[in-house]
N, C-alpha and C positions, 0 to 999 in steps of 0.2 A: 247058729253058725256064724263065727266072725270071719270075714274075709279082709285080712289086713292088706291093703293095697298100697304098695310103695312105687317110687319112681322107677327103680331099676338102674343097674350100673354094670359095666363090664368088669368091674374090680371085684375079685372074689371076696376081698375083705368086707366091702360094702354089703355084699349079699349075705355073708355071715352074720353081720350085725342085725340085718332085718330078720333072718331065721332065728337068731338068738332072742331078739325082741318078742317074736311070736312064741318061742318056748317059754319065756318068762310070763307071758299073758296066759298060756295054758296052765302054768303052775298056779295061777290065781283064780281060775274059773273052770267049772265043769263043761262049759260051752266049747265045742270044737272050734279050732282056730286053723285057718288055712292062709297061706301067703300068696298074693298075686302081684303082678307087676304091670304098670300102666304103659311102660315103654322099655325097650332095650333087652330085657330079659323075659324069659318064659317060666312058668305059665302066666298068661295074661288074665284079666279079670273074666273075659268071656269063657275061657278054658275051664278056670276053676268053678265058675257058676254052672257050667254044663255038667261038671262032675258031682254036683251036690244038689240035684234037683229035688231030692226028698226032704231037704232041710229049708226052713226059714233062714235066709241069708241077710246079714247086715254087713255091707261093705264099709269099712273104715278107712278113709284115705289118710295115709300117714304123710301128709303134706303140710309144710309150715306156712304156705300161702295158697290161696284158692285161685290158681291161674288156669291155664288151658287144660291141663290134665284133670284137674278136679271139675271144672265146669263143663268140659266138652268130651274129652277123651274117655274118662271112666264111665260117665253116663251112656256114651255110645256103645262101649263094650258091654255094659249091663244090658242095654237094649238088644244087642246082637246075640246075647245068650238065650233070650226068650224065656228066661227064668221068671215065674209068675209070682214068686214070693220073696222079693228082695227089696231092701231099702238101703239107700245111700245115706250114711251118716255125715255129719259135719266133719270137715278136715280138722287137723290140729290147730292150724292158724297160730296167731300169736298168744297162745294160752299162757296165763301167768306162770304156771308151774314149769313150762318149758323155758320161759325167760330166766327163771331161777336156776334151772339146770345149766343154761348158757353162761350165767354169771359164775357158777361154781367151776365150770370148765375153764373159764378164763382165769380165774384166781388160781386154780391148780396149775395152769400153765406158766404162771410167774407174773401175772399182772400186779403192779403195785401202784400206790397213790402217786398221781403226777403223770402217769402215762396217758398219752392221747389214745382214745378208744375208737376203733372202727368195727362195725358189724358187717360181716361178709355174708351175702345171701346169694342164692342161685340167680335171681333175675327173672323177669317176665316182661312180655309185652302188654299184659293186662294191668291197667293203672290201679284196679281194685286189689290186685296181688301186691303191687308196690306199696300201696297204702298200708297194707297189713304188715309189711316189712318195717315201715316207718313206726308203727305202733310198737313192734318188738323192740326197735332201737330206742324209742323214747322210754319204754318200761325198763330196759337195762339201764339207761341213764339215770333213771330214778333210783334203782337199786345201788348203782355205784356213786351217785352224786356228782356225776360229770356229763357233759354233752357227748353224745355218741353219733359219729358220722356213719353213713351207709356206703358200702361198695358192693358192686355186683361182679359175679364171675362171668355171666353171659347175659346177652340180650339188652339189658338195661344200662344206664350210665348214672354216675360215674363208675368205671371199672374199679375193681378192688386195688389194683396197682396205683391208679390215680388217686383214690381216697387215702391210701396209705402215705403217698408222697405229699398230698395236701395237709394231712394231719400232722406230719412230722413237725412242720414249722420250726422254728428256733432250736432245732437239734433234739427235740423231745423224742423219748422212746415212744414207739407206737405198738399197742397191743390189739390184736384182732380177735374178736369173738366169732365163732363159727355158728352161723344160723343155718346149718346144714344137719340132716339127720344122721347120715352115715358116710364113711370114707368112700373116695372115688375120685374121678377126674377133677371135680369141682374143688374138693379139698386140697388136692395137690396144687391147683392153681392159686389157692389161697396161700399155701405155703411158699410159693414162689413170688409173692407180691411184695416182699421186701420189708415186712414188719420185723420187729424185735422179738415179739411174743405172739404165737399163734396157738389158739385153743383148739382142742379136738372138737369134732362134731358132737351133737347131743348124745347120739349113740344109745346104748342100752342102760337105762337108769330107772330106778323105782318110779320116779314121777312120770316118765314116759309110758311105762306099763300102766300106771293108774289112769293116764289120760286115755289110752286105748279103751279101757274098760269103761270109763266115763262117757266116751262117745258112744260106745255100744249101748249102754244103759239109757242114755238120752234118747237114742233111736228106738229102743224098746218101748219107752214111755209114749213116744209119738204114735207108735203102732197101736198101743193100748187105747189111747184117746181116739184114734181113728176108728177103732173097732166099736 
């Protein structure tokens, strides 16, 4: 059993993206796949694990950085379920395949050589999560051959609006790469930050599907070694 644990959003379109991602994963594996949310939406991880006690469950956090939800909230929800056969897989993090998807989304949105580039991320109070965002920005910079600044939608600084204003410099166009998984309030704030080009979130992409399966398989191997 794969429990795909996402952040959660009140935006129906964001929830549809997560459900579609889960459906694409189901199409690639005979393993049952359920969706859970760490915050905002239901069902939460505890509720889903309560309903699958007869299964070995691997919770795959669909998070681009390991902040509070990954390090504290999801483990607490797993513990609250009392499920005895569950393992928490590694989060997505700055996986190279996701950086490639981000680059593709940016180019599809209209990025062109000479544009200043800003990576828009959710933000966190956890410096380890912010370091992972920087890794993603540096990797995107390597793919594009340009320096990439970072702006945050919430919690951390600089804000995405400040990062866009700073990047504009000498009247250059500014293109924003979205280091977000699905549409929602955060993506709307990115769209309002004043950039000339704004990429869509990573969304449903074959490489994202493959990463879910890779995280699941990695956790399965850990279980096999532990046994």
